[in-house]
C-alpha positions, 0 to 999 in steps of 0.5 A: 655169871649167867651164860646163854646157849642161843637155843630158842625155847618157845614158851608159847605157841605161834599160830602155825603151831596151833594149826598143827595141833592134833587131838590130844594136844589141844588142852592146856595150851599157851599163846600170846598176842595183842587184843585186836577186836572184842565182841560181846554175844549173849554174855560170852566175849569173843576176843580176837588176838593179833599174833605174829602169823595172823589172828586167833579167836578166844572165848572168854566167859568171865563177863562183868568181873574186875578181871574182864574190865582190865583185860578187854581193851583193844591193843592190850598185850596178853598171854592166854591159857586154854583149850583149842576147839573147832568152830567153823565160824572162827578164823582158821576154823579154831578157837581157844576156850580161855581158862586164864589170861595174863595181862602183859602190857596196856596202851597209854592212850586209846587208838585214834582210829579203829584199826580192826575195821577191814576197809579203814575208810581214811584218806591216804595222806591221813593214813600215812601220818599214822602209819605206825598204828595203821600197820596193825590193821590185818589187811595193811599188815598182809600187804607187807607180808606179801611183799616179804613173800615176793622177796623170799621167792625172788631170792630163792630162785636166784640163789637156785640159779647160782647168783651171789647176793651182794651189798653195794654202797648207797653213798657213791661218787657218781650217778649210775643213771646220770641226769639231775634226778640224784640226791647230792650230799657232802661227804667229808668235804667231797661231793657225793650222791645217794645211789640211784642204782647198784648198776656199776657194782653189779657190772663190776662183779660180773668177772668175779661172780658171773651172776649177782643180785641185790635187793635194797633201797635206791634213791631218785630225786625226781620231783614227781608226786604221782601214784607210781613214783617214790623217791626211795624204793626197793629195787630187785636187781640182778646181773648175769654174765656170758649171755648170748643176748638180752633175751637170756635176761628176759628168760631169767626174769620170767622164771623168777616171777613164775617161781615167786608167784608160785611160792606166794600161793603156796606159803602166803595164801592167807595173806593173799586171801585177805587182800583178795589178790589176783595172782596171774598164772602163765607159761610164757610172756609175749615180747614186742618191740617198742615201735610195734607196741606203740603202733599197736596201741595207737591203731587199736585205741585210736590214740596218736603217738605223741612221744616217739622216744618213750612210753607215756603212762597212758600208753603203758596202760593201753599196751597192757590192756591190749595184751590182756584182751588179745593175748590173755597176758597180764605181762608183756616185755617191750623191747628195743627202746630208743638210744635217746631214752636209755642210759650210757651203759645200754648196748646199741642194737647192731642192726639199728643203732637208733635203738638199744638191746633193752627192755621194760616189763609191763605188768597190768599196764605199768612198767615194773622192770627195766633191763637189757644188755650192757656194753662190755667193750672199753672203746664202745663204752667210752664212745657212748659216754662221750656221745651222752656228754659225759666225761669218761674220767669221772667214771675211772673205777667203773671203766676198769670193768671194761678196760681189763676184760668182761664177758657179755652181760646184762641185767635188770632192776625191778621196783618191788613196790610197783610190782606189789601194787599191781599184784594186789590191785592198789591205786597208789604206790604209797600203799605198798611202801611201809614208810613212804618217802616222796617229795613231801614226806620225811616222817614217819 
C-alpha cells in the first residue's frame, strides 16, 4: 500500500525560483511550461515558455531535426533542461540554453487565434466566446492576476484589523436590496432567491464577531447590457460594529485601498507593467455630500441636474473629472444620499431625514463602492421597512439582530470587477470578469 506525507517536492523550478538563482546554481536546471511563442533567427530558435508566474525564454539550437518538428509547436507542454545565462533582451534579462527537451503533451488542434499577440485585435463578444483560450494570452492572464492581488491585499488588511472572514449563503429567502432585480428559483417547493448581497448575514454577525468580511459572488437580475454592469460579480463586503459614525467605515475603506494598492506594487509589479496600469498614490480621499457634488459638477460643466435622487453615469464621470482636475484625486467619497434611493437598512440623517448616513466611492469617475451606517434600533428598523412598503414579518430572522440588541454598525460592498477595470483603464467590465455573466451569456 502506498502512503503520502503531503510534502510538496518540487521536481522543476518555477519562474520565481529561477530568478533567485545565483552564480554556480544556474547549470543543469529543470523547468517546465507551455510553448507560448517561437522565433527563428539565423538558425537558432527562441522558445518562449508560459509558466505559472510568467514567461521565460529558451534558446534551442537543434534546427531542422525531427525532434525540433515535434517540439516547436505553440501550446505544446514541455520539460526543459539547460543552463541559465544572462541576456538583457530576454524577459527578466535571463534565458535558458537548452540541453534537452521532453515533450509532455500536444494539442489536438491548432489554436483558432494567435494568443501570443499583445493586443489581441478581436471584438469583445468574439473574445468571450473563446475566453478559455484567450486567457492564455499574457496580457489577459495578467488582468486576473492583478485581481487576485487586490483580493489578497484587501484580505490581509482586514485580517490585520481584526475582521473575521465569513461565508454566507447564496440561496436566500428574501432579497437584501428588495426590488425586482433578484433572481427567483424554486427550492424544494418553496420560493427562494439568489443573494443580492451578504448584507443580512454581515449585520447578524456584528454582535458575534464585531467585524466581519466576505469576498464572494453576488447576483443582480438587472436587465442592463452596459459596459459597467454584470449579473454576477464579486463583491468585497465588510461590516464593523461600535462605530462612532459612518466616517469610521470610510476611513477603514481608505486604509484598505491604500494597503491593497501598495501590496500590488510590491508583489505584482510585473503584471502591472504588462497591462500598463496607472496605480494611484494618495494620502487622503476627499469627501463631499451628494447635493454638493451634483451642484459642483453642474456649475463647472454647465450640465443641468436631471435626477435629484441619484447620480447618473455621466454625472459620476464629471464629478470624478472635477476632483481630478481641482484636487488631483482619483477617488472621491460622495456622502448623504437621498432616502428614496437607499435600502431599508440605511440609517437616516438625524439632521435632515431626507438624506441617509450613506456614501458611494467614485474611482476615476465610476461608482465602485456603496456603504454607510445601518439602523440598529428595532423600532426604527420596523418603521423604515413599513415606509418602504415592506412587511416586517418577511424579515423575522433578520430582525432578531435588532430585537435582541446590536451596537451601532456600518459597512460597505465594493465591486471587484469595476475597481479592477478602473485601475487598469479598461472600457468594459466583461474584460475583468473571467467568465462574465450578463443578460445574454451563460457560457463559457
